[in-house]
C-alpha positions in Angstrom: -0.1 0.2 -0.2 1.6 3.5 -0.9 2.0 5.9 1.8 0.0 8.6 2.3 1.4 12.2 1.4 0.6 14.8 4.1 -1.9 18.0 2.7 0.6 20.1 4.8 3.6 19.3 2.6 4.6 21.8 -0.1 3.9 20.6 -3.6 5.3 22.3 -6.7 2.0 22.0 -8.6 0.2 23.6 -5.7 2.6 26.3 -4.9 3.6 30.0 -5.6 6.3 32.2 -4.7 5.5 36.0 -3.3 8.7 38.1 -2.9 8.0 41.4 -0.6 9.9 44.7 -1.3 13.2 43.8 -1.4 14.2 47.3 -2.5 17.1 49.5 -2.8 16.7 52.0 -0.5 15.1 49.7 2.4 17.6 46.7 2.0 20.7 48.5 3.4 19.0 48.9 7.1 18.1 45.1 7.0 20.1 42.9 9.3 21.6 39.8 7.4 20.5 41.1 4.0 23.0 39.6 1.9 22.0 36.2 3.1 18.1 37.1 2.6 19.1 38.2 -1.0 21.2 35.2 -1.9 18.3 32.6 -0.8 15.8 34.6 -2.7 17.6 34.2 -5.8 18.0 30.6 -5.5 14.6 30.2 -4.7 13.7 32.4 -7.5 16.0 30.3 -10.0 14.4 27.3 -8.5 10.9 28.2 -9.2 11.8 28.9 -12.7 13.1 25.5 -13.0 10.3 24.0 -11.6 7.8 25.8 -13.1 6.5 27.5 -10.2 4.8 30.9 -10.8 6.4 33.7 -8.8 5.6 37.5 -8.6 7.4 40.6 -6.8 5.9 43.6 -5.0 7.5 47.0 -4.5 6.3 49.7 -1.8 6.1 53.0 -3.0 8.9 52.6 -5.5 9.1 56.4 -6.2 10.5 56.9 -2.8 11.9 53.4 -1.9 13.6 52.5 -5.1 13.0 49.4 -7.3 14.0 46.1 -6.6 17.7 45.6 -5.6 20.1 43.7 -7.9 20.3 41.0 -9.2 16.9 40.1 -7.8 15.4 43.4 -10.0 16.4 41.7 -13.3 14.1 38.5 -12.5 11.3 40.7 -11.7 11.1 43.2 -14.5 7.5 44.4 -13.6 7.0 44.3 -10.0 3.4 44.9 -8.5 3.3 48.3 -7.0 1.4 48.9 -3.7 1.0 51.3 -0.7 -0.7 49.1 1.8 1.8 46.9 3.9 -0.1 43.7 3.1 0.9 42.5 -0.6 -2.3 40.5 -0.5 -3.8 43.9 -2.1 -2.0 42.8 -5.1 -4.8 40.9 -6.6 -3.9 41.1 -10.1 -1.2 39.1 -9.2 -3.0 36.7 -6.8 -6.4 36.2 -8.3 -5.0 34.2 -11.2 -3.5 31.5 -8.8 -6.9 31.0 -7.2 -7.8 29.9 -10.9 -5.4 27.1 -11.1 -5.7 26.1 -7.6 -2.3 27.3 -6.2 -3.2 27.9 -2.9 0.2 27.3 -1.0 1.8 30.7 -1.0 5.6 30.9 -0.2 6.5 34.4 1.0 9.9 35.9 1.2 11.2 39.3 1.7 11.2 42.0 4.3 10.3 43.2 7.2 9.2 40.3 8.9 6.9 42.0 11.4 5.5 44.3 9.2 4.7 43.4 5.5 5.5 39.6 6.0 3.4 39.4 8.7 0.2 41.3 7.5 0.5 39.5 4.0 0.6 36.0 5.7 -2.2 36.9 7.8 -4.4 38.2 5.2 -3.6 35.4 2.8 -4.5 33.0 5.7 -7.8 34.5 6.0 -8.5 33.7 2.5 -7.9 30.2 3.0 -4.3 30.1 1.6 -1.6 27.6 3.0 1.1 30.1 3.9 4.8 29.3 4.4 7.2 32.0 5.4 10.7 31.1 4.8 12.6 31.8 7.7 16.1 32.3 6.2 14.5 34.4 3.5 12.4 37.1 5.5 14.1 39.8 7.8 14.1 42.8 9.7 15.9 45.9 10.5 16.4 44.6 14.0 16.5 40.8 15.5 13.9 41.7 18.1 11.3 42.4 15.6 12.0 39.6 13.1 11.8 36.9 15.9 8.7 38.5 17.3 7.3 38.6 13.9 7.8 34.7 13.2 6.6 33.8 16.8 3.2 35.8 16.0 3.1 34.1 12.6 3.6 31.0 14.0 1.4 31.2 17.0 -1.4 32.2 14.4 -0.9 28.8 12.4 1.4 30.0 9.6 3.9 27.7 8.4 7.6 28.8 9.4 10.2 26.9 7.2 13.7 26.7 5.9 14.5 27.5 2.3 16.0 23.8 2.2 12.5 22.4 3.5 10.8 24.1 0.6 13.0 22.9 -2.0 13.1 19.7 -1.2 9.6 19.2 -0.6 9.2 20.7 -4.1 11.4 17.9 -5.3 9.8 15.3 -3.4 12.5 12.7 -4.5 16.0 12.2 -5.3 14.6 10.8 -8.5 12.9 14.3 -9.5 14.6 15.2 -12.7 15.9 18.6 -11.1 17.0 17.1 -8.0 20.7 17.7 -8.9 20.8 21.0 -10.3 18.6 22.1 -6.9 21.1 20.3 -4.8 24.1 22.2 -6.2 22.2 25.4 -5.7 21.7 24.6 -2.3 25.6 23.5 -1.8 26.7 27.0 -3.0 25.1 28.9 -0.4 26.6 30.4 2.3 25.5 29.8 6.1 22.1 31.9 6.7 22.6 34.8 9.1 20.9 34.1 12.3 19.5 36.9 14.4 
């Protein structure tokens, strides 16, 4: 008898990636941003390899700048917003509903503001929200930790980059296993608050 796959596991055919405001004027103030950017790029490339839809949002780009390089070159048309929650970007999110993609992987800044509000709003819509622990950050460690703790207490899934990637693969027999394994091996250790 085959084993039962948990509905709580990430599946590439049910997932989408939402990258929240890794912008030029914000990133320099964020603790551990180099690690976040490196991991966000790997996650973006993995989405492309596995054909997982992805979008980025920017907060008031006239004042806060565009997405930082090299992230910006992978998201040439980010969705603009003024609300802290990226769940307001309906032209980006609604198409996911039409294809039954209800697992939203959420990364970016800041953990305790935009990530938190986006996660709670998407959860209220019935989405399974997965916040990637080592691909989110805040200006200071205390706010980052508080944001993660609040989301966890509200039932948001807090996961690591490696967990996401290997759940998407599901098996070492997957055609993209070697490529994605090499991406992971090339990463520096994550920053810890």
